[in-house]
N, C-alpha and C positions, 0 to 999 in steps of 0.2 A: 527601580523607577516606580514612583507612585502615579495613580491615575485619578483624574477628576472628572465627574460627569455634570455638565451644566445644561439645565433646560432652558429653552429660549436662548441657546448660545450663540446664535447668529447676528443679533442686533442689540443695540442699546446697552443696558447694564449687563445682560448675559454675556455679550461679547467683550465687555470690558473685564469681567471676571475671567472669561477664557484667556484673554491677552496676559493678564497678572499671572495666573496659574501656569501658563505656557512659559513665560518669562522666568517663573521660579522652577521650572523643570519638570513640571508634571505632564504626563501624557494626558490626552484629553478624549473624552466622549461628548460629542455636542448633539443636543436633541432639539429638534423644531419641526414645524410642519413643511416649511419650505426647503425642499431638498436641494434646489439649485443654489440658494443663498448659503445653505449650510456647507455645501462643497466649496463654495467661493472662500467663505471665513476659514475653513479647514486648510485650504492650500495656502492662504496668507500666513496663517499661524505655523504650518510646517516650515514654510520658507523662512520666516523671521526668526524662529526659535529652535529649529531642529528636533521638534518633538513629534511624536506619533500622534495623530489626530483622527479619530474614528467618527463618522457621522451615522447618526441613527434617526431618520426621519420618523416622526410619530406625532399623532395627535392626541395629547394627554386627555383629552375629553372622551375618547373612545377606549372602552375597557380593554379590548384585545391589543391595541396598539400600546397602551399604557403597561400592559402585562409583559410585553417584550422589554421595556425599559427597567421595569421591576427586575426582570431576570438578570439583566446585564449588571445591576447594581451589586451583585454578590461580591465582587472583587474590587470594587471601587473604594478608594481612601478618602476622597472629598466629593461631597454632594452639594451642588449649588441648586436650590429650587427657586428659579428665577422666573420661569414662564407665567404668564398671567393674561387674563381676559377681562376686559372692562365694558360693562354695559352702560351706555350713557344715559339711557332713558330712565326717568323716575321708576322706582320699583312697580308701582301700580299700573305703569303704562307699558313696561318692558314686556316683550314676548317671553313666554314661559320657557320655550326652548333656549332662548339666549341666556336667560338666568340660570338654567340648568348646566349649560356649557360653562359659565363663569364659575359656578360651584364646583363643578368637576375638575376644572383646571386649577383654581386657586385654592381649594380646599381638599378635595379627594385625592387629587395627585400628590400634593405635599404630604398628606398623611401616608399614602401608600408606598411612595418612593422612600420616604424616611424609614418606614417600617422594613422596607426590603434591604435598606442599606445597613442599618444598625447591627444585625446579628454578626455580619462578616467583620465589621470594624471593630466590635467588641471582643470577638475572638482573637483579632490580631493585635488588639491592645493599642489601636490608634486610628484616628479619623476624625473628619469634621463634618458636620451638616450645617449649611448656610441656608436659612429660609429668608426670602425677600418679602418683607412686609411693607408697611408704608406709614407715614405720620397720619395718613387718613384712618388708620386703625385706632387712633386715639380720639381724634376730633373728626367725625364723619360728616361729610356734606349731606344735607337733608335727602332722604330718598335713594341714596347711592348704595346698592347692595355690595358693590366692590369693597367698600370700606368695612363692612361686617366680616367678610371673609378675611381681610387683612387683620382685623381685631382677633379673629380666631388663630391666625398664624402667630401672632404675638403670644397668646395664652398657650397654644400648643407647643410652642418652642420652649417657653418657660417651664413647662411640665416635663418635657423631654430632657432638657439640659439638667434639672434637678435629679433625674433618674440616673445620670451617667457618672456622678463622682466616682472616682477611683477606677474607671474603666480605661482611661487614656483617650477617650472620645469626647468631642465637644460639640455643642449645638449652640448657634447663635441666630438671632432674627435680626434683620436690618430694616430700620424704619426711617428711610429718608423723606424729605418733603419733595418738591419739584426737582426733577433731574433733566438735564439737557439731552435727551435720548432722540428727539425729533418727533416722538409720538404725538404729542399735543398739536403740533402743526399739521400732521398728517391727518389727525382724527377731527381737525376743526375746533379743538377745545381752546378755551382762554389761555393766553400766555403773558398776562400783564405781570410786570415785575420780573420778567424771565432773566433779566441782567444779574439777578441775585441768586439765580438757580444754581444747584450743584452739577459738577460734571460727573459722569459716570466713573471717571478714574479717582476723583476725590472720594466717592462713596465707597469704592472697592478698597482703597487704601486705608480709609477710616475702619471698615469693617475687619480687615486683617489685622489691624493695629489692636483693635479691641478683642480679636479672637486670641491674640497672642498673650493678652492680659488676663484671659480666663473669663471674659464677660459673656453674658448670654443675651446681651442687647447692645446693638450699635446704633446711635443716632447722630449721623453726620449733619453739620450745620449747627453753629451755636445758638440761633434763635430757638430752633426746634428742639435742641438738647435741654436748653433751659425749661421749656415748657414741659417736656417729657419728665425731666428730673422731678418736678413738682407732682406731676400726675403718678409718677412711679413710686413715691414715697411710701404709700400704704402697701404696695406690692413687695417693695424690699423689705418691710418689716415682716410681712407674712413669710417671705422666703427665709429670713433669719430664724423665725419660730419653727418653720417646718424643718430646716436643718438641725435645729437643736432637739426637736422632737424625734427625728430619725436617729441621732447619735444617742439619744437616751434609750430608744428601743434596741439599738444594736449592742449597747452596754448590757441591757437587761437580758437579751438573748445569750450574750457571752457569759453572764454570771450563772444563769441556768444551766448551760451546757457544762461549765466548769463544776458546778455543784453536783451535776449527774455523774460526772467521773470521780 
């Protein structure tokens, strides 16, 4: 039985990923700050799918609590970095402490949890890292530091995925537009045009379909995919050149090793 760890796994997209993974037969570790809601989600998943669900209450902005999650990742086969914080104020008006928390959860936690998970996955020859980014990582609203963090997630995942060739481990970034999680309503954010928003289930299904195809980026929703396709063209070219350069280096190393023998 394989195990998946989902951060922010008690609501919204995180809960949708947890449901899909449980339906696919994975045991789960759910991470979030709200212990009561975690337990409620875990009970529902156990009853619906008959899998083991462990809850791990933790604030990923707190180094000591984050370290407990890092340690747990040694034997995890699927990591979903979903937890996120959004500071709604403009950057120059936002409290510094809030900006730091946003950075710690949206960037530092993604880096550290991915780093903690990969060695075990690579040693076992299998595993997946799913990093939740956002369409805002491509076209950032003015003064919104959240978007900068999501742009980092895109670049970070691209770099990690390129390093995993031949290991049996995959990494993918998911960049959806607006998703019907209820967050915007609770936060008092604009919801104009919400009838065209994606459901969490649609985002999750699209992600796993792209992961199965070996892609390092998943962009659900046709309008967003068309925009990202144009924006990604230079990056795809650079990826191809990078792979070519890596293959040439590997051939050169092999030739030198053969010549020494």
